[in-house]
C-alpha positions in Angstrom: 0.0 0.0 0.0 2.9 2.4 0.8 4.5 1.7 -2.6 1.2 2.4 -4.3 1.0 5.7 -2.4 4.5 6.6 -3.6 3.4 6.0 -7.2 0.3 8.1 -6.6 2.5 10.9 -5.3 4.5 10.8 -8.5 1.4 10.8 -10.6 0.2 13.8 -8.6 3.4 15.6 -9.4 2.9 14.9 -13.1 -0.6 16.2 -12.8 0.8 19.5 -11.4 3.4 19.6 -14.2 0.5 19.1 -16.7 -1.3 22.0 -15.0 1.7 24.3 -15.1 2.6 23.4 -18.7 -0.9 23.9 -20.0 -1.0 27.3 -18.2 2.3 28.3 -19.8 1.1 27.2 -23.2 -2.0 29.2 -22.8 0.0 32.3 -21.9 2.3 31.8 -24.9 -0.7 31.9 -27.2 -0.8 35.7 -26.5 2.6 35.9 -28.3 1.3 33.8 -31.2 -1.9 35.9 -31.5 0.1 39.1 -31.5 2.6 37.8 -34.0 0.0 36.6 -36.4 -1.9 39.8 -36.2 1.3 41.9 -36.6 2.2 39.9 -39.8 -1.2 40.4 -41.5 -2.9 37.1 -40.4 -5.7 38.8 -38.5 -8.2 35.9 -39.2 -5.8 33.3 -37.9 -5.0 35.5 -34.9 -8.7 35.7 -34.2 -9.2 31.9 -34.6 -6.3 31.2 -32.2 -7.3 33.9 -29.8 -10.9 32.9 -29.4 -10.6 29.2 -30.2 -7.8 28.2 -27.9 -6.7 31.0 -25.6 -8.5 30.6 -22.3 -10.4 27.4 -23.4 -11.3 24.6 -21.1 -8.9 21.6 -21.4 -11.7 19.2 -20.3 -15.5 19.8 -20.3 -16.0 22.9 -18.1 -12.6 22.7 -16.5 -9.3 24.5 -16.6 -6.4 22.5 -15.2 -6.6 24.0 -11.8 -10.1 22.5 -11.5 -8.8 19.1 -12.5 -6.1 19.3 -9.9 -8.5 20.4 -7.2 -11.0 17.7 -8.0 -8.2 15.1 -8.0 -6.8 16.3 -4.7 -10.2 16.5 -3.0 -11.5 13.2 -4.3 -9.3 10.2 -5.3 -6.0 11.6 -3.7 -7.6 12.4 -0.3 -9.4 9.0 -0.2 -6.2 7.1 -1.2 -4.1 8.9 1.5 -6.7 8.3 4.2 -7.0 4.6 3.4 -3.2 4.2 3.2 -2.9 5.8 6.6 -5.6 3.5 8.0 -3.9 0.4 6.6 -0.5 1.6 7.9 -2.0 2.3 11.4 -3.7 -1.1 11.6 -0.9 -3.2 10.2 2.3 -1.4 10.9 1.6 0.7 14.0 1.6 3.8 11.9 5.3 3.4 10.8 6.2 4.5 7.3 8.8 3.1 5.0 9.0 -0.2 6.9 10.6 -2.1 4.1 13.2 0.6 3.5 14.0 0.7 7.2 14.5 -3.1 7.3 16.6 -2.9 4.1 18.8 -0.1 5.7 19.4 -2.3 8.7 20.5 -5.2 6.5 22.6 -3.2 4.1 24.4 -0.7 6.3 27.8 -1.5 7.8 27.3 -1.4 11.6 29.8 0.9 13.4 31.1 2.5 10.2 30.8 6.3 9.9 28.2 7.3 7.4 26.2 4.1 8.1 24.5 5.2 11.3 21.0 3.8 11.9 19.5 7.2 12.8 20.4 10.9 12.7 20.8 10.8 16.5 23.5 8.1 16.1 25.5 10.2 13.6 
């Protein structure tokens, strides 16, 4: 369940990248519209300006609305259930597999291989 959450977090990051990239693309349309108009392509400038600039990327939604719906729905539910599973099965501990792997792989007593920051 924890690994699934890590993948969800990565997907969420990509969703935020999508949001920012689409927003930047929309702002760059201003330059395209101005350039087209300045070079005598007023009809194309109008088509781009009214057809794309400020348009919804999904029915009724800009990307910020997609992000908010995702965060408030699936993401929130997933995190809550992951926490519940972790509380009930692992006493609330996170990264249990990694902590066990660290103990197996570190060289006990060697500088830079301490178990915790307090041991460093």
